C-alpha positions in Angstrom: 0.0 0.0 0.0 1.4 3.4 -1.0 2.2 5.6 2.0 3.5 8.7 0.1 1.5 11.5 -1.5 2.5 12.5 -5.0 2.2 16.1 -3.8 2.8 18.3 -6.8 0.8 16.3 -9.2 -2.1 15.9 -6.8 -2.2 19.6 -5.9 -2.3 20.5 -9.6 -5.2 18.1 -10.1 -6.8 19.5 -7.0 -6.4 23.1 -8.2 -8.2 22.2 -11.4 -11.1 20.6 -9.6 -11.8 23.7 -7.5 -11.0 26.3 -10.1 -14.7 27.0 -10.9 -15.5 27.7 -7.2 -13.0 30.5 -6.6 -15.2 33.5 -7.2 -18.8 32.3 -6.6 -18.1 29.7 -3.9 -15.4 31.1 -1.7 -16.6 29.2 1.4 -16.7 25.9 -0.5 -13.1 26.5 -1.8 -12.0 27.1 1.8 -13.8 23.9 2.9 -12.1 21.7 0.3 -8.7 23.2 1.0 -9.2 22.7 4.7 -10.4 19.2 4.1 -7.3 18.6 2.1 -5.2 19.8 5.0 -7.0 17.3 7.3 -6.2 14.5 4.9 -2.6 15.4 4.0 -1.7 16.0 7.6 -2.3 12.4 8.5 -1.0 10.6 5.4 2.6 10.1 6.5 3.8 7.8 9.2 1.1 5.2 9.8 1.5 3.6 13.2 2.2 0.0 13.9 -0.6 -2.4 15.0 -0.4 -4.8 17.8 -0.8 -7.8 15.5 1.6 -10.3 14.1 1.6 -11.2 10.4 -1.5 -13.1 9.1 -1.7 -15.9 6.6 -5.5 -15.8 5.8 -8.4 -13.4 5.9 -9.4 -13.5 9.6 -12.7 -13.4 11.3 -12.8 -9.8 12.7 -14.6 -9.2 15.9 -15.4 -5.8 17.5 -15.9 -6.6 21.2 -14.5 -7.1 24.7 -12.3 -9.9 25.9 -12.2 -11.5 29.4 -9.6 -8.9 30.4 -12.1 -6.1 29.7 -10.1 -4.9 26.6 -12.3 -3.4 23.9 -11.0 -3.4 20.4 -10.8 -5.1 17.0 -9.8 -8.7 17.3 -8.5 -11.0 14.5 -8.9 -14.8 14.5 -6.8 -16.4 11.8 -7.3 -20.1 12.2 -9.7 -22.4 10.3 -11.3 -23.4 13.7 -11.7 -20.0 15.3 -12.0 -21.2 19.0 -8.6 -22.9 18.6 -6.9 -19.7 17.5 -5.6 -17.1 19.9 -7.0 -13.7 19.2 -4.7 -11.0 17.9 -5.5 -7.4 19.0 -5.5 -5.3 15.8 -6.8 -2.1 17.3 -7.3 -1.3 21.0 -10.1 1.1 21.7 -13.6 1.6 20.2 -13.5 0.9 16.5 -16.5 0.8 14.2 -17.1 -2.2 12.1 -14.3 -3.0 9.6 -15.0 -3.1 5.9 -12.7 -5.7 4.2 -11.3 -5.2 0.8 -12.2 -7.6 -2.1 -8.7 -9.1 -1.9 -9.1 -9.7 1.8 -5.8 -8.0 2.4 -7.0 -4.7 4.0 -9.7 -3.6 6.4 -11.0 0.0 6.5 -12.8 1.3 9.6 -13.6 4.3 11.7 -12.3 5.0 15.2 -13.2 7.8 17.6 -10.8 10.7 17.5 -8.6 10.5 20.7 -7.9 14.2 20.5 -11.5 15.0 20.3 -12.7 12.7 23.1 -10.1 13.9 25.5 -12.2 17.1 25.7 -15.6 15.5 25.1 -16.7 15.1 28.8 -16.6 18.9 29.2 -18.9 19.3 26.2 -21.2 16.3 25.9 -23.8 15.9 23.2 -21.7 17.2 20.3 -21.3 15.2 17.0 -19.1 12.2 17.1 -15.7 13.0 15.5 -14.1 10.0 13.8 -10.8 9.1 12.1 -10.6 6.8 9.1 -8.0 4.0 9.2 -6.9 1.4 6.7 -5.1 -1.7 8.1 -3.1 -4.3 6.3 -4.4 -7.6 7.7 -1.2 -9.5 6.6 1.5 -7.2 8.1 -0.6 -5.5 10.8 0.5 -2.0 9.5 -2.2 0.7 9.7 -2.5 4.1 8.1 -4.7 7.0 9.1 -6.3 8.2 5.9 -8.4 11.1 7.3 -8.5 12.6 10.8 -9.3 15.9 12.3 -8.5 19.6 12.0 -5.4 20.6 14.0 -7.5 22.6 16.5 -10.1 19.9 16.9 -12.5 20.6 19.8 -16.1 19.8 20.8 -16.4 23.2 22.4 -19.6 24.6 20.7 -18.1 28.1 20.7 -15.1 26.9 18.7 -16.4 23.6 17.2 -13.8 22.0 14.9 -14.1 18.4 13.7 -14.5 16.0 10.8 -17.3 13.4 10.5 -16.9 10.4 8.2 -19.3 7.8 6.8 -18.4 4.2 6.9 -16.0 3.7 3.9 -16.7 1.4 0.9 -14.2 -0.3 -1.4 -14.5 -0.3 -5.2 -15.4 -3.7 -6.6 -11.7 -4.2 -7.8 -10.3 -3.1 -4.4 -8.2 -0.4 -6.0 -10.0 2.6 -4.5 -11.8 3.5 -1.2 -14.6 6.0 -1.0 -16.3 7.8 1.9 -18.2 11.0 2.7 -17.1 13.6 5.1 -18.3 16.8 6.8 -15.6 19.1 8.0 -16.3 22.2 10.2 -14.1 24.8 11.9 -16.1 27.6 13.5 -13.1 29.8 14.2 -12.1 29.7 10.5 -15.7 30.3 9.4 -15.6 26.9 7.7 -18.9 25.1 7.1 -20.3 26.4 10.4 -23.7 25.0 9.7 -22.2 21.6 8.7 -24.4 21.6 5.6 -21.7 20.7 3.2 -20.8 17.0 2.8 -18.3 15.7 0.3 -17.7 12.4 -1.5 -14.0 11.5 -1.4 -12.1 8.7 -3.3 -8.7 7.4 -2.3 -6.5 5.6 -4.9 -4.6 2.9 -3.1 -1.8 2.6 -5.7 -1.0 6.3 -6.1 -2.1 7.5 -2.6 -4.0 10.3 -4.2 -7.3 11.8 -2.9 -10.0 13.0 -5.2 -13.0 15.1 -4.1 -15.3 13.8 -6.7 -18.5 15.5 -5.4 -17.8 18.8 -3.7 -21.3 19.1 -2.2 -23.7 16.2 -1.8 -27.5 16.8 -1.6 -28.6 18.4 1.7 -28.9 16.0 4.7 -31.1 15.9 7.7 -30.1 17.2 11.2 -31.0 15.5 14.5 -31.8 18.0 17.2 -31.4 17.2 20.9 -31.4 19.9 23.6 -30.7 22.6 21.1 -27.7 20.8 19.6 -27.8 20.0 15.9 -26.1 16.8 14.6 -25.9 16.2 10.9 -26.9 12.8 9.6 -23.9 11.6 7.7 -24.7 9.8 4.5 -24.2 6.0 3.9 -22.4 4.7 0.8 -22.1 1.5 -1.1 -19.8 1.0 -4.2 -20.9 -1.6 -6.7 -20.7 -2.5 -10.3 -23.2 0.2 -11.2 -21.5 3.1 -9.4 -21.3 4.7 -6.0 -24.7 4.7 -4.2 -25.1 7.5 -1.6 -28.0 7.2 0.8 -28.9 10.7 2.0 -31.3 10.9 4.9 -33.5 13.8 4.1 -36.2 13.3 6.8 -36.4 12.3 10.4 -35.5 8.8 11.4 -39.0 7.4 10.6 -39.0 9.1 7.2 -37.3 7.9 4.1 -33.9 8.6 2.6 -33.1 9.4 -1.0 -30.5 7.4 -3.0 -28.1 9.1 -5.5 -25.9 7.0 -7.8 -22.6 8.6 -8.9 -19.9 7.5 -11.3 -16.4 7.2 -9.9 -15.7 10.6 -11.6 -18.5 12.2 -9.7 -21.2 12.5 -12.4 -24.7 11.9 -11.2 -26.1 8.8 -12.9 -29.6 8.6 -11.4 -31.5 9.1 -8.1 -34.7 8.2 -6.4 -36.5 10.1 -3.6 -38.2 9.3 -0.3 -38.0 5.6 0.2 -39.7 5.6 3.6 -42.8 4.0 2.2 -40.7 1.0 1.2 -39.2 0.6 4.7 -35.7 1.4 3.3 -33.8 1.3 6.6 -30.9 3.7 7.2 -27.4 2.1 7.0 -28.6 -1.2 5.5 -28.1 -0.4 1.8 -26.4 -3.1 -0.2 -25.7 -4.1 -3.8 -27.7 -7.1 -4.9 -27.2 -9.5 -7.9 -30.2 -10.7 -9.9 -28.7 -13.1 -12.4 -25.8 -11.1 -14.0 -27.4 -7.7 -13.3 -26.6 -5.5 -10.3 -29.2 -3.5 -8.4 -29.2 -1.5 -5.2 -31.2 -3.1 -2.4 -31.8 -2.8 1.4 -31.6 -5.6 3.9 -34.9 -4.5 5.5 -36.8 -3.5 2.3 -38.3 -5.8 -0.4 -37.2 -3.5 -3.3 -34.5 -3.1 -5.9 -33.3 0.2 -7.4 -32.0 0.2 -11.0 -28.7 2.1 -10.7 -29.0 3.4 -14.3 -32.4 4.9 -14.0 -33.5 5.1 -10.4 -36.5 2.9 -11.1 -37.9 0.8 -8.2 -38.9 -2.8 -8.5 -40.3 -5.3 -5.9 -38.1 -8.3 -5.2 -39.5 -11.4 -6.9 -38.2 -13.7 -4.1 -36.0 -13.1 -1.1 -32.5 -11.7 -0.4 -29.8 -14.4 0.0 -26.5 -13.7 1.9 -23.3 -15.4 0.7 -19.5 -14.7 0.7 -18.3 -13.1 -2.5 -15.2 -15.4 -2.5 -17.4 -18.5 -2.5 -20.6 -18.0 -4.4 -21.3 -21.7 -4.4 -20.6 -22.2 -0.7 -23.0 -21.8 2.2 -25.7 -19.2 1.9 -28.6 -18.0 4.1 -32.0 -16.6 3.3 -35.3 -15.9 5.0 -37.5 -18.9 5.8 -40.5 -17.8 8.0 -41.3 -15.4 10.8 -43.9 -16.3 13.4 -43.7 -12.7 14.8 -40.8 -13.1 17.2 -37.3 -12.0 16.1 -35.7 -14.7 18.3 -37.6 -17.5 16.5 -37.4 -16.2 12.9 -36.3 -19.1 10.7 -33.5 -18.8 8.3 -32.7 -21.4 5.7 -29.1 -22.6 5.1 -28.1 -23.7 1.6 -25.0 -25.0 -0.1 -24.6 -24.5 -3.9 -28.3 -23.4 -3.9 -29.6 -26.6 -2.2 -31.2 -26.2 1.2 -29.4 -28.3 3.8 -30.9 -27.0 7.1 -32.5 -24.1 9.0 -31.6 -22.0 12.0 -33.6 -19.6 14.2 -32.3 -16.4 15.8 -29.6 -15.5 13.2 -28.8 -11.8 13.2 -29.0 -11.4 9.5 -30.6 -7.9 9.7 -27.2 -6.2 9.1 -23.9 -7.0 7.4 -22.3 -7.5 10.8 -24.6 -9.8 12.8 -24.3 -13.0 10.7 -21.5 -13.7 8.2 -20.1 -16.5 6.0 -16.5 -17.5 5.9 -14.5 -16.7 2.7 -14.1 -20.4 1.9 -17.9 -20.8 2.2 -17.8 -23.6 4.8 -18.8 -21.8 8.0 -21.5 -19.4 9.3 -20.7 -17.1 12.2 -23.5 -15.4 14.2 -23.2 -12.8 16.9 -24.8 -13.8 20.3 -25.5 -10.4 21.9 -25.7 -10.0 25.7 -29.2 -10.9 26.9 -29.7 -13.5 24.1 -27.9 -16.2 26.1 -25.9 -16.8 29.2 -22.9 -15.1 27.7 -22.2 -13.0 24.7 -19.9 -14.2 21.9 -20.1 -15.8 18.5 -21.7 -19.1 17.5 -20.5 -21.1 14.5 -22.1 -23.5 12.2 -19.7 -25.9 10.4 -20.7 -29.2 8.6 -23.9 -29.5 10.6 -22.1 -29.0 14.0 -22.0 -25.9 16.3 -19.3 -24.5 18.4 -19.0 -21.2 20.2 -16.5 -18.4 20.9 -17.3 -16.9 24.2 -16.6 -13.2 24.8 -18.2 -10.9 27.4 -19.5 -8.5 24.8 -19.6 -8.4 21.0 -20.7 -5.4 18.9 -20.4 -7.1 15.5 -18.3 -9.4 13.2 -16.8 -9.3 9.7 -15.3 -12.2 7.7 -14.2 -11.3 4.2 -16.7 -9.6 1.8 -20.4 -10.2 2.3 -22.5 -10.4 -0.9 -26.3 -10.5 -1.6 -28.3 -11.9 -4.4 -32.0 -12.6 -5.1 -33.2 -16.1 -4.6 -36.2 -16.2 -7.0 -39.5 -17.7 -5.8 -40.6 -20.8 -7.6 -41.9 -19.9 -11.1 -40.7 -16.3 -10.8 -38.6 -14.4 -13.3 -37.1 -10.9 -13.3 
């Protein structure tokens, strides 16, 4: 992974991108320049992780061990419970997004500089840094962090908010959205400007491909306004950006951009379709790619924005083993704990399981070799939290006091057509 910025070339490219904003959009020009400073200031000198080299894509667990250490843990063995966990990041990371090659994980962490001051100014937006970690060497690099004078003090608020990142289908680029504000500099004081950024892994160059995304919603609590950071998913049809434009019970809008930042299509107010926030995924129907949602029975055509009802059910598998194990909805008697999920191998149903946490990409996952299913057991669901595994009809468990979520390679979704249905 490249650790150096090709400074002169990138700055020339950057100057061309903001040339049109110099006169009419002075504040936006300042925003992009300040955002560039945030990014460039953290590009050099990635810190070392606490992990030893790996030989395979590990099961990644965000949780707490028996010694009350919170962090990102990696399990590298084929039988997870027989493998000692390696601490990849100690702290409170968000869920890691694994690259298509399985070599890198990108994830957010709370900004230490920001949270050292947070207790004095509670209720402010959550400042995050974006990290990429090499799962083979353990090296990690901070791609985007905070303004130099970062503070939650509302009179001098300065911070950067980031969306969860998303890898390009070929793993050569990483995309995210960000909101950067600095009150003392008069920069994006109302936090209305959100940008779409792409990082090129090979050249270590950043590209601000959309200088201002459509307006987003603000949550209000006790007079404090917190912007709703967009969610993104990069697939074969482009970069889908989910912008929440109403309150939590309302519906978001989805905008599909090309990697160069051109708007391809969009669709508005998906609330009537139960399009849940943060659960947008790319879905295959045969050889075609659509935008879907784990909680909503619809597909969005990325080329037109047209909406279609799913003629079947969503099926979860691992992109590295499309003919391995998969999971899809069976029946729901009205109780989440007894919802039945069917397990298939190479398309043939081989069993069922209740209580799988398949409502997100981080509750139930399939191993990259397609032979195991891992499922989070949250506190309160059993005698102890942890992860339960299904392997060749047998079950085994990894006990941990608390688990927030898991990741194992790259999850993928497709439509399992109902009998007699076509699309």
